[in-house]
C-alpha positions in Angstrom: 0.0 0.0 0.0 1.3 3.4 -1.0 1.7 6.0 1.9 0.2 9.4 1.3 2.6 12.3 1.4 2.1 14.7 4.3 1.2 18.2 3.4 4.4 19.5 5.1 6.6 17.2 3.0 4.6 18.2 -0.1 5.2 21.9 0.6 8.9 21.3 1.3 9.3 19.4 -2.0 7.4 22.1 -3.9 9.6 24.8 -2.4 12.7 22.9 -3.6 11.3 22.6 -7.1 10.2 26.3 -7.3 13.5 27.5 -5.9 15.4 25.5 -8.5 13.2 27.0 -11.3 13.8 30.5 -10.0 17.5 30.0 -9.9 17.6 28.6 -13.4 15.4 31.4 -14.9 17.1 34.1 -16.9 17.4 37.5 -15.3 14.5 39.8 -15.9 11.1 40.9 -14.6 9.6 37.4 -14.6 12.5 36.1 -12.4 12.1 39.2 -10.1 8.4 38.6 -9.7 8.9 34.9 -9.1 11.6 35.6 -6.4 9.2 37.9 -4.6 6.5 35.2 -4.5 9.1 32.7 -3.4 10.2 35.0 -0.5 6.5 35.3 0.5 6.3 31.5 0.5 9.4 31.2 2.8 7.7 33.7 5.2 4.5 31.7 5.1 6.4 28.4 5.7 8.2 29.9 8.7 4.8 30.9 10.1 3.6 27.3 9.6 1.0 28.5 7.1 1.2 25.8 4.4 -1.9 27.1 2.5 -0.4 30.5 2.0 3.0 29.0 1.2 1.5 26.8 -1.6 -0.4 29.8 -3.0 2.8 31.8 -3.1 4.7 29.0 -4.7 2.0 28.6 -7.3 2.2 32.4 -8.0 6.0 32.1 -8.4 5.6 29.2 -10.9 3.1 31.2 -12.8 5.3 34.3 -12.9 8.0 32.3 -14.6 5.7 31.2 -17.5 
């Protein structure tokens, strides 16, 4: 039986993925916007607010596209 991933682990994995995408993005306004959203995600994570963290990570991903 497959174990379900905890929301905390999901958020941590998503943060790693988004951070890597931000670091690999070319310089410019899209990267700047994504980094602001990523910083907001870090703040939310420190406050143990996974919902806001994921929202900010989604916004960061969207900013890069």
